[in-house]
C-alpha positions in Angstrom: 12.3 -2.0 16.8 12.9 -5.1 14.8 11.8 -4.8 11.2 10.6 -7.8 9.2 11.2 -6.9 5.5 9.2 -9.0 3.1 9.6 -8.7 -0.7 6.5 -9.3 -2.8 7.6 -8.7 -6.4 4.2 -9.1 -7.9 3.7 -7.8 -11.4 0.3 -9.3 -12.1 -2.2 -6.7 -10.8 -1.5 -4.0 -13.3 -0.8 -3.6 -17.0 2.6 -1.9 -17.1 5.5 -4.2 -16.4 8.4 -3.4 -14.1 7.2 -3.2 -10.5 8.5 -6.8 -9.9 11.9 -5.2 -9.7 10.7 -2.8 -7.0 11.8 -4.7 -3.9 15.3 -5.1 -5.2 15.5 -1.5 -6.2 14.5 -0.4 -2.7 17.1 -2.7 -1.1 19.7 -1.4 -3.5 18.8 2.1 -2.4 20.2 1.3 1.0 17.1 0.3 3.0 18.8 -2.1 5.5 21.8 0.2 6.2 19.6 3.2 6.7 17.2 1.4 9.0 20.1 0.1 11.0 21.6 3.6 11.2 18.2 4.8 12.6 18.6 2.2 15.4 16.3 -0.6 14.1 17.3 -4.2 13.7 16.4 -5.7 10.3 15.2 -9.2 9.5 15.0 -9.5 5.7 12.9 -12.5 4.7 13.9 -12.1 1.0 11.3 -12.2 -1.8 8.3 -14.5 -2.3 8.5 -16.6 -5.4 5.8 -15.1 -7.7 5.2 -16.2 -11.3 5.7 -13.9 -14.2 2.7 -12.8 -16.3 4.2 -14.7 -19.3 3.9 -18.0 -17.4 0.3 -17.6 -16.3 -3.0 -17.3 -18.2 -4.7 -14.0 -17.6 -8.1 -15.7 -17.2 -11.2 -13.6 -16.8 -10.5 -10.2 -18.5 -12.4 -8.5 -15.7 -10.3 -10.2 -13.0 -6.9 -10.6 -14.6 -4.5 -13.1 -13.0 -7.0 -13.8 -10.2 -5.7 -17.2 -9.2 -2.0 -16.3 -8.8 -2.9 -13.1 -6.9 -5.1 -15.1 -4.5 -2.2 -17.6 -4.1 0.2 -14.8 -3.3 -2.2 -13.3 -0.8 -2.6 -16.5 1.0 1.1 -17.1 1.1 1.9 -13.5 2.3 -0.7 -13.2 5.0 0.7 -15.8 7.4 4.2 -14.4 7.0 2.9 -11.0 8.1 0.9 -12.5 11.0 4.0 -14.4 12.1 5.9 -11.2 12.2 3.7 -9.9 15.0 4.1 -13.2 16.8 7.8 -12.7 16.7 7.4 -9.1 17.8 8.6 -7.7 14.5 7.2 -4.8 12.4 6.2 -6.1 9.0 7.5 -3.9 6.1 6.2 -5.2 2.8 7.9 -4.1 -0.4 6.2 -4.3 -3.8 5.4 -5.0 -6.4 2.0 -3.7 -7.4 -0.8 -2.8 -4.9 -2.6 -6.1 -5.2 -0.1 -7.4 -2.6 -2.0 -5.5 0.0 -4.8 -8.1 -0.2 -2.4 -10.4 1.5 -0.5 -8.0 3.7 -3.6 -6.4 5.2 -5.2 -9.8 5.7 -2.1 -10.8 7.7 -2.3 -7.7 9.8 -6.0 -8.0 10.4 -5.6 -11.6 11.5 -3.3 -10.4 14.3 -5.1 -7.1 14.9 -8.8 -7.4 14.0 -9.4 -3.7 14.9 -6.7 -2.3 12.6 -7.3 0.9 10.8 -5.8 1.6 7.3 -4.3 4.7 5.9 -4.0 4.3 2.1 -1.8 6.9 0.4 -2.4 6.7 -3.3 -3.3 8.7 -6.4 -6.1 6.1 -7.0 -8.8 4.8 -4.6 -8.5 1.1 -5.7 -12.2 0.7 -4.9 -13.5 -0.9 -8.1 -15.2 -4.3 -8.2 -15.6 -6.7 -11.1 -18.7 -5.0 -12.3 -17.2 -1.5 -12.3 -13.5 -2.0 -13.4 -12.6 -0.5 -16.7 -9.4 -2.4 -16.9 -9.8 -5.8 -15.1 -6.6 -5.0 -13.1 -6.9 -6.3 -9.6 -4.6 -3.7 -8.1 -7.6 -1.4 -8.5 -10.0 -3.6 -6.5 -8.0 -4.2 -3.3 -9.6 -1.8 -0.9 -13.2 -2.8 -1.9 -12.3 -6.4 -1.4 -10.7 -5.7 2.1 -14.0 -4.0 3.3 -16.0 -6.9 1.9 -17.3 -5.6 -1.4 -17.2 -7.6 -4.7 -17.0 -11.3 -5.4 -16.2 -13.8 -2.7 -13.1 -15.0 -4.7 -11.4 -11.7 -3.6 -13.3 -10.8 -0.4 -12.9 -14.2 1.2 -9.2 -14.6 0.7 -7.7 -16.3 3.8 -11.2 -17.5 4.9 -13.1 -14.4 6.2 -14.5 -11.1 5.3 -14.4 -8.2 5.8 -10.8 -7.7 6.8 -11.2 -4.1 7.9 -13.9 -1.8 9.1 -14.7 0.7 6.3 -15.1 3.3 9.0 -11.4 3.0 9.9 -10.3 3.3 6.3 -8.8 6.6 5.0 -7.6 7.3 1.5 -5.2 10.2 1.0 -4.0 11.9 -2.2 -6.6 10.6 -4.6 -6.9 12.4 -7.9 -7.8 9.6 -10.4 -11.1 7.9 -9.6 -13.1 5.8 -12.1 -16.9 6.6 -12.3 -18.0 3.2 -10.9 -15.7 3.4 -7.9 -16.7 7.0 -7.2 -20.3 5.8 -6.7 -19.2 3.0 -4.5 -17.1 5.3 -2.4 -20.1 7.6 -1.9 -22.5 4.8 -1.2 -20.3 3.4 1.5 -19.2 6.7 3.0 -15.5 6.0 2.6 -13.2 8.7 4.0 -11.3 10.1 1.0 -9.0 13.1 1.1 -8.4 14.1 -2.5 -5.5 16.4 -3.6 -8.1 19.2 -3.7 -8.8 18.6 0.0 -5.1 18.8 0.7 -4.9 22.0 -1.3 -7.7 23.6 0.7 -6.9 22.3 4.2 -3.2 21.5 4.2 -1.4 18.3 4.9 -1.3 18.9 8.6 -5.1 19.0 9.0 -5.6 16.1 6.6 -3.2 13.9 8.5 -4.6 14.8 11.9 -8.1 13.8 10.7 -6.8 10.7 9.0 -4.9 9.4 12.1 -7.9 10.1 14.2 -10.2 8.2 11.9 -8.0 5.2 11.2 -6.8 5.0 14.9 -10.2 5.6 16.5 -10.6 4.3 20.0 -6.8 3.5 20.1 -6.8 1.2 17.1 -3.4 0.3 15.5 -2.8 1.6 12.0 -1.5 -0.1 8.9 0.0 2.4 6.4 -0.1 1.5 2.7 2.1 3.9 0.6 1.8 3.9 -3.2 4.6 5.9 -4.7 2.3 7.3 -7.3 0.7 9.3 -4.6 3.6 11.7 -5.1 3.7 14.0 -8.1 5.6 12.4 -11.0 8.3 15.1 -10.8 9.2 13.6 -7.5 8.5 9.9 -8.2 9.0 9.3 -11.9 9.4 5.5 -11.6 5.7 4.4 -11.1 3.4 2.5 -13.4 0.4 4.8 -13.3 1.7 8.4 -12.8 -0.9 11.2 -12.3 0.1 14.8 -12.3 -0.7 17.0 -9.4 0.3 14.8 -6.5 1.9 15.2 -3.2 5.1 17.3 -3.0 8.3 16.0 -1.5 7.7 17.8 1.7 4.0 17.0 2.0 4.9 13.3 1.6 7.6 13.4 4.2 5.5 15.4 6.6 2.6 12.9 6.3 5.1 10.1 7.2 6.5 12.1 10.1 3.0 12.6 11.5 2.3 8.9 11.3 5.5 8.2 13.2 4.6 10.8 15.8 1.2 9.2 16.4 3.0 6.0 17.5 0.1 4.0 16.2 1.6 2.4 13.0 2.2 -1.3 13.4 2.9 -2.3 9.7 3.6 -0.8 6.3 3.4 -1.5 2.6 5.5 0.4 0.0 4.3 -0.4 -3.5 4.5 0.5 -7.2 8.2 1.4 -7.6 8.8 0.7 -11.3 12.5 0.7 -12.0 12.1 0.4 -15.8 10.4 3.8 -15.8 12.6 5.3 -13.2 15.6 7.7 -13.5 18.8 6.6 -11.7 16.8 4.7 -9.0 15.3 8.1 -7.8 11.9 6.6 -6.9 13.4 3.8 -4.9 15.7 6.2 -3.1 12.7 8.3 -2.3 10.8 5.3 -1.1 13.6 4.6 1.4 13.5 8.2 2.6 9.8 8.0 3.2 10.1 4.7 5.0 12.7 6.2 7.3 10.4 9.2 8.0 7.5 6.8 8.8 9.8 4.9 11.2 11.0 7.8 13.2 13.7 9.7 11.3 13.5 13.5 12.1 15.3 16.5 10.7 16.4 17.6 14.2 
């Protein structure tokens, strides 16, 4: 296929700096060459121009950097939608997970029935009233399903962007009390690391693909590198011990590829400042390749 690579070096949705270098680090790790070796054509759109936190007021402490995040989302979304019109596969490189407000909006504009598989140590389901930090990267999924203030939910002009019944979160192990209640109230499908321990990654991925891809729906995959254990992915801003192993992560990506349902992908939260010899970016490239069809044999 033809891959549309879009860099979104946003460093506004979280507290720890460094994820703005993520798109460049992933490119330095050989993304284009490896995709081409796999047989894909690559159309790299470069990086969006995103302001640094030092140049913007944080604003409301419960919705930090709201305006520039909304601005990024409304710039990114049509670039993603255009990718489908050009018969390209959008691959969005982050940056923090707040970019998914724009990427998923762009996917949903072209494919209103899209399901989402969200692989993350966190559930990102806070709203302004529940957030302990005010960091918007922790509010993106709730906004995409239409929960919270209209300033986030109505980005790009409509809400909800996705059906909450087609949303699956995988690998969660750090959930704030307020978002835990919201997840239960809205019956969101969450497979925690405990579920993976009990059932195994095969069963969890089978169920996740069935839920997100119900009735033949296409799937958007949003991969946060902090879903992996920090021993595998040290260069992330919010590491949580007890995450996916190297093989569990690869197997999950391989199963998504085998489903032939994935139409777009985010890869986020690679923090080069905290990394060791670009190991996390190199791992990100490996996982992208597995999600896009690379096999052992």
